[in-house]
N, C-alpha and C positions, 0 to 999 in steps of 0.2 A: 553955705548957710542953711540950706534946706536939709542937708544931711545932719548937721548938728542939731537942728530942732527936731528932726525925726528921731535921732538917737536919744535925745533928752526926753521926748514923749514916750518912747518905748521904756526907758529906764523908770520914768515916773509911773507908768502903768504897771510895770512889774513890781515896783516897790509898793504901790497902793494895793495891788492884789495880794501880795504877801502879807502886808499889814492887816488887811481885812481877814485873811484866812487865819492868821495868828489870833486876832481878837475873837473870831468865832470859836476857835479851839479853847481859848481862855474862858469864854462864856460857857461853853459846854462843860468844861472841867469844873467850873464854879457851880453849875447847875447839878452835876452829878454829886458833888460834895454836899451841897445844900439839901438836895432831896434825900440822900442817904441819911444825913443827920436828922432831918425833920421826920422821916418815916421810920427811923431806927431799924433799918433793914439788916437782917442777919446776912451773913455771906451767902447762905443758901438762897434766901429770898432775893438778894440783889442779883445773883446769877440768873434767876428766872425772871425777875422784874424788868431788868434793863432791855432785853430784846423786845419784850412786849411794848414797853413804853417808847423805845426808840422808833419802832415801826409806826406807832400812833403819832409820835411827834413829827416824823417825816411826812406822813400823810397830811397832818394838820398844817404843816408849814407850806406844803404845795397848795392846799386849798385856800389858805390865807393869801398866798401869792396870787392865785387866780382871782380872788376877791378884790385885791388891790388893782389888778389889771382891769377888771370891770370898771372900777371907778376912774382909773386913768383914761380909759377909752371914752367914758362919758364926759370927763372933764376936758379932754382934748378936742372934742367936737365943738364946732361953732354953733351958735344958736340956730342957724339955718339947717344944720345937719341933724339937730336934735329933734327929729320927728317923733311922734307918738309911737310909731311902729318900732323905731330904733330903741326908744326908751322901754317899750314892752319886752323886746328881746333881751336887753341888758338886765331888766328886772327879773325875767325868767332865769337867766344865767345866775344872777345873784341868789335867787330863791333855791335853785338846785345846789349851788355851792353851800349854802347854809344847811340844807338838808343833808348833804354829804358830810358836813362837819359834825352834825348831830349823830348821824349813823356811825361815823368813825369813833366818836366818843363813847357811844353805847356799846360798840363792839369791843373797845378797849376795856370797858368796865367788865364785860362778860369774860374776857380773856384774863384780866387781872384777878378776878374772883377765884380763879384756879391756882393763883400764885400767892396772893396776900389776902389779909382779912378785909372785910368791908370797912372796918375802922380805918385801916391804913389807906384804903382807896379814897376815903373822905379827906384824910390828912394830905393825900397827894394833891387834891384839888385846892386845898388851902395853901399848900406849899407852892403850887404853880402861881397862885395869886401873889403870895408874898415874894416869890422870886422875881416876878416881873416888876413888882413895886420897888424892890431893892435895886434891881438892874437899872430902872429909870432914874432912881436917885443917884446912882453912881455915874450914869451918863450926864445927868445935869451938873453934878459936881465937877466932873472932868471938863465939861464945856465952859465952866466958869473959870477954871484954872488956866 
């Protein structure tokens, strides 16, 4: 009986991991198509743009993960554990993470100025906002189905 439940657990974990990976790949493909259309990138621009943007996107993803971890740590602590010292440490970590996000974004702007126009960089920020908005709408719609 234990072997059967272990095998089922492993199969479920593998299936869940594969489904999650496929959905991330679909989202990434949708993002690439959406941004390319919104920014109207030429093939030359796209070749130079995507490595810069992907580096930025990976860094921001890691920083946002760290930010979520800070809040999870705070939330997981009981009220007795939430001393002012601990709160100050977490707040300092949060502040540093926010500063890193800003410096990462500013570095990306500097790098992108060498690749695309300032107009297209502004379009990128609007496209990021619109992409996240549409993605959330799709997720809400799928959860209703």
